[in-house]
C-alpha positions in Angstrom: 0.5 -8.4 -8.3 0.0 -6.6 -5.2 3.1 -6.0 -2.7 0.8 -7.6 -0.2 0.3 -10.8 -2.2 4.0 -11.1 -2.5 5.7 -13.8 0.1 7.7 -12.3 2.9 11.2 -13.9 1.2 9.9 -12.2 -2.2 9.5 -9.2 -0.4 12.6 -9.3 1.6 14.5 -10.1 -2.0 12.8 -7.2 -3.7 14.2 -5.0 -0.9 17.7 -6.1 -1.0 17.8 -5.4 -4.5 16.4 -2.0 -4.0 19.1 -0.8 -1.7 21.8 -3.1 -3.5 22.4 -5.6 -0.7 24.5 -7.9 -3.1 25.3 -10.4 -0.3 21.5 -11.0 0.5 20.3 -10.7 -3.0 23.2 -13.8 -3.9 22.2 -15.6 -0.7 18.7 -15.8 -1.7 19.3 -16.9 -5.1 21.6 -19.6 -3.8 18.9 -20.9 -1.5 16.6 -21.2 -4.5 18.7 -22.9 -6.5 19.8 -25.3 -3.6 15.8 -25.6 -3.0 15.2 -26.4 -6.4 17.7 -28.9 -6.6 16.8 -31.0 -3.6 13.0 -30.8 -4.2 10.9 -31.9 -7.5 8.6 -29.1 -6.7 9.0 -25.5 -7.6 10.7 -22.9 -5.5 8.9 -21.1 -3.0 9.9 -17.6 -3.9 9.7 -16.5 -7.5 12.9 -14.8 -8.3 10.9 -12.8 -11.2 8.3 -11.4 -9.0 7.2 -7.9 -9.4 6.6 -5.1 -6.8 3.3 -2.9 -6.5 4.8 -1.0 -9.7 5.4 -3.9 -11.6 9.2 -3.5 -11.3 11.3 -7.0 -10.8 14.9 -7.1 -8.8 16.5 -6.1 -11.8 14.7 -2.7 -12.1 15.2 -1.7 -8.4 19.2 -2.9 -8.7 19.5 -0.6 -11.7 17.6 2.2 -9.6 20.2 1.6 -7.0 23.2 1.7 -9.4 24.4 -1.4 -7.9 26.5 -3.2 -10.9 27.4 -6.1 -8.6 23.5 -6.9 -7.8 23.0 -5.8 -11.8 25.2 -8.7 -13.2 24.2 -11.2 -10.7 20.3 -10.7 -11.8 21.2 -10.0 -15.3 22.7 -13.7 -15.1 19.9 -15.2 -13.6 16.2 -13.7 -14.7 13.7 -14.2 -17.4 13.2 -11.1 -18.9 13.7 -8.9 -21.6 16.9 -6.5 -20.7 15.8 -3.9 -23.5 13.3 -2.8 -20.7 16.1 -2.5 -17.9 18.3 -0.7 -20.7 15.4 1.7 -21.3 14.9 2.1 -17.8 18.2 3.8 -16.9 19.8 6.6 -18.2 23.1 8.3 -18.9 26.5 6.3 -17.2 24.0 3.7 -15.9 22.5 3.0 -19.1 26.3 2.5 -20.8 26.9 0.2 -17.9 24.1 -2.3 -18.0 25.1 -2.7 -21.5 28.8 -3.1 -20.9 27.5 -5.7 -18.6 25.2 -7.4 -21.2 28.3 -6.9 -23.6 25.5 -4.8 -25.9 27.1 -2.0 -27.9 25.5 1.0 -26.2 25.0 3.2 -29.7 22.7 0.1 -30.7 20.4 1.0 -27.7 20.7 4.5 -27.8 22.7 6.2 -30.6 24.9 9.1 -29.3 24.1 12.2 -31.0 
């Protein structure tokens, strides 16, 4: 999906994840929950949206190394988290594995 095809709210959501703005990411996710609970239609914002490079909010939060955002998004997104762990390096991979309660050695064996 091209970035220009994203809704303004989706661009804001991805930006908040990219800069590690936990409060804004949480607020957007809560608004989506509230909207879905009060409407029979689908929420306006797609929380699994992708930027022009094919990265979702979790990829961007991992890049920003914001563990609060990572944990929040891990609890909410529909995605294959193995890809996010592979996207990490060093201590961030260990952190994401810990948040997932995965044994780090199962993902990236220590030499």
